[in-house]
N, C-alpha and C positions, 0 to 999 in steps of 0.2 A: 494434464491438469487443466481443467476448464473452469474459468471464473464465472461465478454466479453473483450478479448484483442484486442487492435487496430491492424490493418493489419501490418505485418512486425515486431511486437514486440515479443520478446521471453524472457523467464526467463534467458536463457544462455546469450542472447545478452545484458542484462542490469545488470547482476550479478556483474561484476567488478565495474561498476559505483556506484551501490547501496551499496556495501559492504565497509564501512568506518571503520577505526580503532575505532572511537568514537561511532560506532553504530548509526550514524545519517547521513543524507545527506542534502545538500542544493541544490535546483534546482530553477533557475530563472523562474518566471512565465512570459509568453510572455506579454509585455507591450510596444508596439511601440509608439513613440511620434506621436502626431497629426500633421497634416499639419501646423497648426498655431505654434506649438512648434518648428517644424523643421525650419520654416521661421524665427521665432524670435531668433533662436539659443538657446532656453531654453533646458537645460539638467536636467534630474533627474534620480536617480537610480531606476531600476525596482524593484517592490516588490519581496520579496523572500518567497517561500513556504518552510517551515522547516518541514521535516519529523521527527517525534519523535521516529519512529521505523524503524528497518532494516530487510532485509531478514534473516530469521532464528529465529527472536524474536517470543516468544509465547505471545499472547494477548487474551483478553476476551472482549466481547461486553458489554457496560455499561448498556444497556436497555434490551437486550435479552439474554437468557441463552445459549450462545455458546462461544467456544474458538477456537483458531486456531493458525497456524504458518504462518508467512508472507512469501510469495513466490515472490512477485513483488510489486513495488510501482509506482503509478502515481503521479507526482507532483501536479496535479489538476485533477478534475473529467474527466474521459476519457471513459465513458460508453455511452450507447444509451440514447437519450432523453426519449424514451418510458420507459426504466428501471427507470430513475430518476422520471418521473411523476407518476409511480406506487407506490411510497412511499407516504404515507399519508402526506399532507402538514404540519400538526402540528409537525411532526418529521423529515421532509425532511432536510438533511444537506446542508450546503453551498457547492458550487462547487469549490470555490477558496481555497481549502485545499488539502493536500495529501489524496489519496484513496489507500487502500491496497487490494491486492489479497491474500486471505487466503485459506489454506487447513483447513477446519473447521470441528468441531464435536459438537454434542449435544447429549441429551439422546436418540434420535431417529436414529442417524447414522452420516455419514460423507458426506461432500459436499464441493463445492467451494463457497466462498463468496467474495463480493466486498463491503468494508466498509470504511466510512469516518474516518479520524483521530479523529474527535470530539467524535466519538462513541466507541473508543477503549481505553483500559487500560492495563497496564502490567499485565500478569497473574502471581500471586505469589504462585500458587499451587505446583510448582516444579514437576508436572506430565507431562509426554510426551503426545503428541497428537496422537489419534488413527485414522489415515487416511491411506488408501491404497497407496496413491501416495507419501508418505513421503520417503520411502526407495529409490525411484528413483531419488530424488532431494538432499537428505541430507544423510550424513554418520554417524553422531553421535548426541546425545542429551547430552549436557554438560552444567552445571551451568545455567540451565533454558533456554537454547536456542539451536537451531539446527545448525550444521556445514554444510555448503554447500559442495557438492561433488566437488572435483577438476575439473572434466570434465565440470562443469557448470560455471566455472570462465574463464575469458579471461585474 
């Protein structure tokens, strides 16, 4: 699973927005009113995509044997349609949920992964992740999560 970041997006550019004291974030999903709703003056609140995890959290996949540290969050699916269609339909996740960019590891090595929220669980092993990119983004592993380096915050 290779993560593809949308043009112009960067870990540093979203770090401040994504790091919340409660370790969660709320991002509105685009839901513009239809022409009929605008004409009739109907208003409704847009749906909210609630991310259960934040940058620095260590998670594990609920179906496959890998774990990782979150380095970015998309409020909804933001990868290519080709990538999405490559997932077997029986296990293909919904697009209307947060998707996470992970520095991941398994028994064979380390890699980048892009995973839907429905497929992630908190990792309770209290073990750090073995990935070569971690030291460039995070400064410490404390209490089961990684602390983002100050230079990646705005």
